[in-house]
N, C-alpha and C positions, 0 to 999 in steps of 0.2 A: 627318415627324417624325424619321425614321433620320437623314436630309442631318443635321438640326439637334443631334440628339444626337453625332454625328461631329466635328460644328464644336465642340461644347461640350468634347469629350473632347480635340481637337487643342490648343484654348486652355489647357486645362488642365495639359497636357504641355509646352507651350510656357513658360508660366509657371514652372514647376518646374526647368525645363532652366535658364531665365534665373537662377533664384535658387537653384543648386544647394546652396551652401552651407547656406542659410536652411531649404530644405526637408528636408537631411538632420538639422539640428538638431530641427527639427519633428516628423519621423516618429520620433524616437529612442526616446519614450516609449513609443510604439504598438510598436515592434518588441521593446523589452525585455518589455513587457507579453505579448505574445503568445508571444515564447518561453519564457518562465517557465510559463506554463500549458499551454503544448505537452510542454514537458519534462516536467511533473507528471503530465500525464494518460497520455503516452506509457510512464513508469514505472509507474504504477499499472496500465495494461494487462498490463505485463509481468509483474507479479507476481500479477494474476488469471489469467493464461496458467500460469505455472510452477504453481500451486495447482491448479489445473484438470487438468493434466497427471498431477499425483502422484495425485488422487483418480481419474482414469481408468484410469491403471495399476493403483492397489488392486483397482479395480472388475472389469478385466480378468483380475486373477491370482487373485482370490477376492471375495466379496462384502463391502465393508467397510461398516461401521455403526457409527455414534458416537452416544454418549448422553451428554446435556447437560443442566444444569439448565435448566429454563424459563426463557427469558431476561425482563427487564423489559419492559413493553408500550408505555411512553409515548412510544418513538421519538424521546426526545430526542437531540441530539450526544453528551451527557454518559453518557447510557446504552448509546449503541452502543459507547463508546470503553469502557466499564465490562465491558460483556458480551462483547466481541469478544475479548477475552485471557482465559486461563484463571484467571491471578491474580484477575482480577476476579470472580469466582464463587466465591473463596475465603472459607468463613464462612457461606455461605447455601446451600450446595447440598444437595440433596436426595438425590443418590445414595449409597448405602451400599455396603460391602464384600459384605452379604447379595445385593445386586444382581448382583455380580460372580460370587459362587458360585453364584446361579441359573442365570446366562446359562452358565456353564462346565458345569452339569449337564445342558443340553438337549441332546436326542439328534435328529440329523438323519438322515434316509432314507439319505443317503450323505455320505460326508467326515466332517469334524470341524469343531467350532466350539471359537474361543479367544476369551478375553476378558482385557483388561489394563485396570487403574484407572491414571488416571493423578492423582497428587497431586503439584503444584508451587508450589515456594517460592522466592522470591528471595533469595540472602544479599546481606548488605550488608557494604562492607568498612569495618572500624572497629576499634575496641580490641579487645583480647583479649576483653572480656566481651560483644563484639556478634557477630552472625552473620558469619563468616569462613572462607574457604576458603585453606589455607595448606601450602605443600609442607614434606614434613618435611627439616629442613636436616641431619640425621644420616644419613638412608638415600641412597644415590647417589653414585658415584664423580665424582671431577673433571670428567671431561668431560661429564658430565650436569648441570651447573652450574646452580642454581634461577636462574630469571632475574625470577620475583616471588615474595615472599613472601606475598603476598595480594591476592584481585581479586573484582570480584562474578561470581557465577555460578548458573545454573540448578539447584536440587536437584530432581531428579524423583524420587519414589516410585512402585514400579511392581511388575511381576512379570515372569517368563521369557518370558511370552507376548508382551509387546511386541517382543520380537526377531522374532518369526516374522510378527505383524501388520504391520510397518514394514519387513521386510526388510532389517532392521538387518546391516551388515556387520562382523564381527569380525576385528580383526587378531590379537588373542592374549587368550586365557582364554577363560571361558564367561560369558555375559551371567547375571548374578545367579544363578549356579547354584552358588557356592560354599557350603560348608556352615559358613563363618566368618559367625557373626552381625554382626562390625564388618568387613565388606567394601565395595567399591562398585565399581562400572563409571565410567570416567570418558570422556568423549567426546574426539574429535581435538584440538581446539583446546583443552582444559582440559590434556591433557596436555602437550602444546607449551607452553603457557602456565605451566605448574607446574614440568617437570623439561627442558623443553627438547628432549625426545624422546619418541617413543610407545613407547620400550622401558621401560614404567612398572610392568611387574607386579613386585609385591613392595616396592614404594615405598608411603609412608603420605602421606597427605591429613590434614589438620585440620581438622575441621568442629565449630563451636561447642566448640571445645575439647577434640574428642576426637578422638584417633588412629584411623585407618580405613585399611585394607589395600587397596590396588589388585589386584584381582584379574580386570580385564577391560579391555582399551582398543577402543574402536569404531574402524572406519575413516573417513574423511572421508566426510562426505555430501555429494554434489552439489549436491543443494539443501536448506540448512539451513532455509530459510524454507519453512514448510509447513502442513498444515491442523490441525497441532496447537496451534498459533500460539506454539511456543517454539524456539530454535536448540538442537538436539540436539547439535551439534560442540561447545558451549560448556556442556556440561551433567555433573552429578555424578547418578548412578543409584544409589537403594538401595532394599533391599527396605522394605514397609511397616512390619515391625515395628524395623527400624532407624532408620526415619524418624521413627518414633513415638518411638522411646528418646531422638531428640535434639530433637525440636520438639514433642513431645506429640501429642496426638488430632488427628488430621487429616480433612479433609472431601475426598471423591474431587469432582475438578472435570470429570472427562471418563472414558467406559468407551470403549475403542477394540474392536470386535469385529469378527472375519474368518471368514468361511465357508469353508473347503477344502474343495471339492467335486470327485469325481472327474470329474462333467462339466462342461462348459463352463457357466460362470457368466452369469447374465443378468439384467438391471435387476427383471426381473419376479418372480424368484427371490429376489432380495436384498429387493424390498419386502414379498414375502410374509413372508422370516423376521423382518423388522423389525417387522411387525404383531404376529407370534407373539411376539416378546421383549416388546414392550409390553403385551400381553394379560396374559402370565405375570407381570410385574414389578408391574403396577397394582395388585393385593391387598396386597402388601406395602407400598404407599403410600395406603391406604385409599382407594384408588379415585381418587385425585387426580392428574390428569396434571400433577405437578410437575416433570416431565423431559419430553424431546424425544427422541425416536429418529430418526436422520438417516442419509438415504441419498444416493448420488451428488452432484449439485450441492449439496442441501440442508447438506451438511458444509460447504460454504464460505460460508452465507449470514451468518455473525457476520462472517468475515473479510472479506468483499466489503463489507459494510456498514461496517466499520471502515475500509476503505481509500477508500472512496466518502466518508465522513466526512473523513477526513485531507485527500483530494485537493479536496473541497468547500472546506474550510478556509483550505489552502495557494491555491488558487484566487483566492480571494477578497482574500488579500493581494497576491498577484501582480497581479490586476486592479487595483490602487491604480494601476501604472503605466500602465495604459489611461486611466485618469482623467486622470492628469497629461498622458497624450499627448493626450487629447483636448482639455484646457483650451491644450495647447498649439498645437494647429490653431486653433481659436478666434481665438487671439491673434494667430496670423501671420494669419487670414484677413481678421479685422479692419484689420490693419495693411496688408493689400492693398487692402481696400475703400478705406481711407483714400489711399492711394497711387492709384488707378485711378478716383478721382472724374471726372475729366475725361472719360476714356475711357466711363464709364457714360453723363454726359450726351452724348455724340455717339452712342452706339448707342439711346439713345431717343429722339434726335433722328430718325434715320433710320428708324424705327420699330421697334424692340426693346420687348416690353412688358415688365412688371415680371417677368411670370412667367418670361418669356427670362433676364432679367437675375437671377432668383435660381436658377434651373437652372445658369447658367453658373458661380456662386459653389459652388453645392452640389457639382456635377461635381468642381472642384477640390480642395474638401474630400475629398470621397469616394475620388478618386484617391491625394491624398497619405496617406492612412488605410490604403488597400489597399496602397499599396506599404509602408508600414511593415509590416504583417501579413503579406504574404508573405514579406518579408526576415525577420521574427520567427519564422514558422511554419518556414521553411527552417534557421536559427541554432539552434531550439529542438530540431529533428528531429537536425542533427548533433551537438548537444551531447546529447542521449540516448544516441545511439552509441557517444559517449565514456566513459559512465559504466558501460558493462558492464566496463571493466577493473576497477572497485572493485565491482561489485556481482555477484550470483550469478543472475542474470536478466536477460532480452533485451527490449528495449522493445518495445512494439506499436504500431506506426502503423497508423491506420484511417482510411477515407474521412469517416467521420463527426467524428474530431477536425480533420481539416483544413477540412471546411464548418464548424463551429463555431467555428474561429480565423478565417475570413474572413468568417462574418456579424456575430462581434462587431467585426473591424475595421472593416466596412460601416455597424454601427449606430452605432460611435463616431464615423465620419466625418459620418454624417448628423445626429445627435443636435446634434454641436457645430459644425458647419458651417451649421446652421440661422439661429442668430441673425445672424452676419455676411451671409448670402444675402440674409435679409428686411430687414437695413439696406439693402444696396445696392439691392434692389429699389424700397425706398420713397424714393429720393432723388431730390430734385426735379431736373428735367432742365436747367432754366434754371439754376439756381445751381449745378448740376453745369458746365456749360459754361464758367462764369465763373471756375471754380476752376482755380491754378495751383500748381504745386508749388515 
């Protein structure tokens, strides 16, 4: 049997070598499809690892606990996209300011406890009557000329505790600590886009037609993609009263909690504190679990679900190339069967069975598909490393991804090579011997 398999493999490779250009064009669809899916999966893995490292760092430096509204239970792709973003929970959150105050009042045996709410809105670039962020054209010297009058940005309402919880680096000023009610803290990218410089203290931004004084500028964040599901570099931070004066009443979409202990933190202690927080807050919610208290990797659940949904949707689109490639393989194999009809008759005349003929053409289809899959996998891997120049994270390649891509190529080659192989095996040997090209 092994000798027969080697013979089929040699026959397949000889056929491919003999028809190089036709073989290259045949496997092109497989190559593009596998390369696209490989790129998508490796980049999604990179995002997951980046977020995981952030959570691990927060756990190591102090127990990180996140409170979020209870997500929808339908499990549909639409609900995953909605609940994975904080803005998706806006308008139906069960979290309240009283929950933040209750958590801040909790006493620990050692260390301190800090809680910060997150109320996030997205500004919309539009007319003067719409939501917009615009640089003050009056303030600022000529060298700091405004580069953009208005642009879309994240508006985050929170408290000064957020700086300690997320360990935000300050370039200048004090994070949300100014006594002025109409003051803001801006992220690094926001400062650059508005003023073309990070020296923005004393300048003004216009939000919803109101002038707000910049009193703090954040440093560049190495990983703007984070478990808060918002780019902090491209954000404007307001106190809760300032936010409500601009946007009206708001509902808290997330509460970040961090315990700063004198002793080394551990997952068991963090989970115990999370259970305590849940127990304390439940009476204020009529003992209904309308919120969830997350620790460790649980913090990333909604984000991972979102990434998985995005990866699946994009992979399905990319898989169309595999389908096209499979059809191309079937088409070229049908041509090959027609061209080699006399060869099939000769093989059957000297004793080859229908099974042997079928295996011969199945091997050729499988080899073509695997060649396209291997080339596509290598191209996708190389492309994922080129993407790091434009993204803040590195791709992650695993043996599972490599195995999945090779398996997908083998399945495509097997399925689309089945019909031509069966057609070849069922040819009448007498009529095949009479065939001349």
